[in-house]
C-alpha positions as CSV (number, residue, x, y, z in Angstrom):
1,M,81.0,25.1,62.3
2,N,82.9,26.8,65.1
3,V,84.0,29.6,62.8
4,A,80.3,30.4,61.9
5,I,79.3,30.6,65.5
6,N,82.1,33.0,66.3
7,S,81.1,35.2,63.4
8,N,77.5,35.4,64.6
9,E,78.7,36.3,68.1
10,I,80.9,39.1,66.7
11,R,78.0,40.5,64.7
12,V,75.7,40.4,67.8
13,T,78.4,42.2,69.8
14,K,78.8,44.9,67.2
15,L,75.0,45.4,67.0
16,R,74.8,45.7,70.8
17,K,77.6,48.4,70.7
18,H,75.8,50.3,68.0
19,F,72.5,50.1,70.0
20,V,74.1,51.3,73.2
21,L,75.8,54.2,71.4
22,L,72.5,55.2,69.7
23,R,70.7,54.9,73.0
24,D,73.3,57.2,74.7
25,R,73.0,59.8,72.0
26,L,69.2,59.8,72.1
27,D,69.4,60.0,75.9
28,W,71.8,63.0,75.6
29,L,69.4,64.6,73.0
30,F,66.3,64.2,75.2
31,R,68.1,65.6,78.3
32,G,69.3,68.6,76.2
33,L,65.7,69.2,75.0
34,A,64.5,69.0,78.5
35,M,67.0,71.7,79.5
36,L,65.9,74.1,76.8
37,P,63.1,75.7,78.9
38,L,65.5,76.2,81.8
39,V,68.1,77.7,79.5
40,A,65.4,80.0,78.0
41,V,64.4,81.2,81.4
42,F,67.9,82.0,82.4
43,T,68.5,83.8,79.1
44,V,65.4,85.9,79.7
45,I,66.5,86.7,83.3
46,I,70.0,87.7,82.2
47,W,68.7,89.8,79.3
48,G,66.0,91.4,81.4
49,G,68.5,92.1,84.3
50,R,70.9,93.7,81.9
51,H,68.2,95.7,80.3
52,L,66.9,96.9,83.7
53,F,70.5,97.7,84.9
54,I,71.1,99.8,81.7
55,N,67.8,101.7,82.2
56,F,68.2,102.3,85.9
57,D,72.0,103.0,85.8
58,A,71.3,106.6,84.9
59,P,73.7,109.4,85.9
60,V,73.5,110.5,89.5
61,K,71.0,113.4,89.9
62,S,71.9,114.8,93.3
63,V,74.2,114.4,96.2
64,S,73.2,115.3,99.8
65,V,75.7,115.6,102.6
66,T,74.6,115.3,106.3
67,G,76.5,115.6,109.6
68,K,77.7,118.0,112.2
69,F,80.3,120.4,110.8
70,S,82.6,122.6,112.9
71,N,86.0,122.6,111.2
72,I,85.0,121.7,107.6
73,K,82.2,123.1,105.5
74,K,79.4,121.1,104.0
75,K,79.8,122.9,100.7
76,E,83.4,121.9,100.6
77,I,82.5,118.2,100.8
78,E,79.8,118.5,98.2
79,E,82.1,120.3,95.8
80,S,84.8,117.6,96.2
81,V,82.3,114.8,95.6
82,I,80.5,116.1,92.5
83,P,83.5,115.5,90.1
84,L,83.7,111.9,91.5
85,V,80.1,111.0,90.7
86,S,79.3,113.2,87.7
87,D,80.3,110.6,85.1
88,K,79.2,107.6,87.0
89,G,75.9,105.7,86.9
90,F,73.6,105.4,89.9
91,L,74.0,101.6,90.1
92,S,77.6,101.3,88.9
93,L,78.9,103.9,91.3
94,D,81.4,102.2,93.8
95,L,80.1,103.4,97.2
96,T,83.0,101.8,99.1
97,T,85.6,103.6,97.0
98,L,83.9,106.9,97.3
99,A,83.6,106.5,101.1
100,A,87.4,105.7,101.3
101,L,88.2,108.8,99.3
102,L,86.2,111.0,101.6
103,E,87.9,109.4,104.7
104,S,91.3,110.4,103.3
105,H,90.5,114.0,104.2
106,P,92.2,114.9,107.5
107,W,89.1,116.3,109.0
108,I,86.8,113.3,108.1
109,E,86.9,110.4,110.6
110,R,84.2,108.3,108.9
111,A,82.0,108.6,105.8
112,T,78.9,106.5,105.0
113,V,77.6,106.5,101.4
114,R,74.3,105.0,100.4
115,R,71.7,105.2,97.5
116,K,68.5,106.8,98.6
117,W,66.3,106.7,95.5
118,L,66.9,106.6,91.7
119,G,69.6,109.0,91.1
120,D,70.0,110.3,94.7
121,I,73.1,109.7,96.7
122,E,73.3,110.4,100.5
123,I,76.6,110.9,102.3
124,R,76.8,111.0,106.1
125,V,80.0,112.4,107.6
126,V,81.5,112.1,111.0
127,E,84.0,114.9,111.6
128,E,87.5,114.3,113.0
129,T,88.1,115.9,116.5
130,P,91.3,118.0,117.0
131,L,93.2,116.6,120.0
132,A,96.1,119.0,120.2
133,R,97.7,122.2,118.9
134,W,100.8,121.8,116.8
135,G,103.4,124.5,116.9
136,K,102.0,128.1,116.6
137,D,99.0,127.8,114.3
138,S,98.3,124.2,113.4
139,F,96.3,121.3,114.9
140,L,96.6,117.5,115.1
141,N,93.8,114.9,114.8
142,S,94.0,111.5,116.5
143,Q,96.2,110.1,113.7
144,G,98.7,112.9,114.1
145,E,97.8,114.5,110.8
146,I,98.3,118.3,110.6
147,F,95.7,120.7,109.4
148,Q,94.8,124.4,109.7
149,I,91.6,125.9,111.3
150,G,90.5,129.4,110.4
151,N,88.5,130.3,113.5
152,N,90.4,128.4,116.2
153,S,89.8,130.7,119.3
154,S,87.7,127.9,120.9
155,L,90.6,125.4,120.6
156,L,93.4,127.4,122.3
157,D,92.9,125.3,125.5
158,L,94.0,122.1,123.8
159,P,97.4,120.7,124.8
160,L,100.4,122.0,122.8
161,L,102.7,119.6,121.0
162,Q,106.0,120.8,119.6
163,G,108.7,119.0,117.7
164,E,110.8,118.9,114.6
165,E,109.2,118.7,111.2
166,Y,107.7,115.2,110.3
167,S,107.7,114.2,114.0
168,E,104.0,114.9,114.5
169,H,102.9,111.3,114.3
170,Q,105.5,110.3,117.0
171,L,104.5,113.2,119.2
172,M,100.8,112.3,119.0
173,E,101.4,108.6,119.7
174,T,103.5,109.5,122.8
175,Y,101.0,112.1,123.9
176,R,98.1,109.5,123.8
177,E,100.1,106.9,125.8
178,V,101.3,109.4,128.4
179,A,97.9,111.0,128.8
180,L,96.4,107.6,129.5
181,L,99.0,106.9,132.1
182,L,98.4,110.2,133.9
183,Q,94.5,109.8,134.0
184,P,94.3,107.8,137.3
185,A,96.4,110.5,139.1
186,S,94.1,113.2,137.7
187,L,97.0,114.8,135.9
188,K,96.7,116.3,132.4
189,I,99.2,117.3,129.8
190,M,99.4,121.0,128.8
191,E,102.5,120.7,126.7
192,L,104.7,117.9,125.3
193,K,107.8,118.9,123.5
194,R,110.7,117.2,121.8
195,D,113.6,119.6,121.1
196,D,116.2,119.4,118.3
197,R,118.5,117.4,120.5
198,G,115.9,114.7,121.0
199,I,115.1,115.6,124.6
200,W,111.5,115.3,125.8
201,W,109.8,117.9,128.0
202,L,106.4,117.6,129.7
203,T,104.4,120.3,131.3
204,L,101.3,119.3,133.4
205,S,98.0,121.2,134.0
206,N,99.2,122.0,137.6
207,G,102.2,123.9,136.2
208,L,104.7,121.1,137.0
209,E,107.5,120.7,134.4
210,L,109.1,117.3,133.8
211,L,112.4,116.8,132.1
212,I,112.2,113.3,130.6
213,G,115.3,112.9,128.5
214,R,115.9,111.1,125.2
215,D,114.6,107.6,125.8
216,Q,112.3,105.3,127.9
217,I,109.6,107.9,128.0
218,I,106.8,105.6,129.2
219,A,109.0,103.8,131.8
220,K,110.1,107.2,133.2
221,V,106.5,108.5,133.4
222,R,105.5,105.3,135.3
223,R,108.4,105.9,137.8
224,F,107.3,109.5,138.2
225,L,103.8,108.5,139.0
226,I,105.0,106.1,141.8
227,V,107.0,109.0,143.4
228,W,104.2,111.5,142.8
229,V,101.5,109.4,144.5
230,S,103.7,108.2,147.4
231,E,105.7,111.4,148.1
232,L,105.1,114.5,146.1
233,Q,101.3,114.9,145.6
234,T,100.8,116.4,149.0
235,K,103.7,118.8,148.4
236,S,102.9,119.7,144.9
237,T,102.7,123.5,145.6
238,D,106.4,123.4,146.6
239,V,107.7,121.5,143.6
240,A,109.1,123.6,140.7
241,S,110.3,120.8,138.3
242,I,111.4,117.2,138.2
243,D,114.3,115.8,136.4
244,M,113.6,112.2,135.3
245,R,116.8,111.4,133.4
246,Y,118.0,109.0,136.1
247,E,117.9,105.2,135.9
248,N,116.5,104.5,139.4
249,G,114.9,107.7,140.6
250,V,114.1,111.4,140.0
251,A,115.6,114.7,141.0
252,V,113.2,117.3,142.5
253,K,113.7,121.0,142.2
254,W,111.9,122.8,145.0
255,K,110.6,126.3,144.8
């Protein structure tokens, strides 16, 4: 009698398991069928978006360049850009990469690239400003990069920086630091030089020449300013040059 009861219980348990399994499968099927409209909508969106992208990603029709140009020519920029966009699609063109390539030009400080209309690309350029002359016939921008300027007669009043080959970045960095220090005293740099022995020379706009030495350039300029404001400013017309190679003071050469 006990064996029969146990057999019935086993059969009931198996039936329950089959029922639960069938219910779960039907539930999964119904949920899948309910998702079909949503899947269809997403499929249409993806297909439609791809179709539109292909249709509108036509080759770039035209490139326009705007900005104020003094040291580079608008045509030069246009001619350099055309090969970069000629084989690209209007939508697939990487504007950030194109702007970065333009900004690698020594004379371009900033470039902004945007899509105007289907097929038209607009580039706005901000030109780099020359800060100093370099040697006899070259110029430096704010990053210490060297470039040539054809008609440079209007730039001859810029400060002159001189140094060994490949020292232009260091000269420009030092120039900017020293110029900033001199501003409160209304002094300007006319010439900053580092000779082949590593000795720094500085000539100011009032004609005063400073022999700085090989090291501690900024510290020595600060020391000079203290002496200048407290002692020498009122006697500037009598001072020929100042030797700053001393640890605790300066040597003044009088006219």
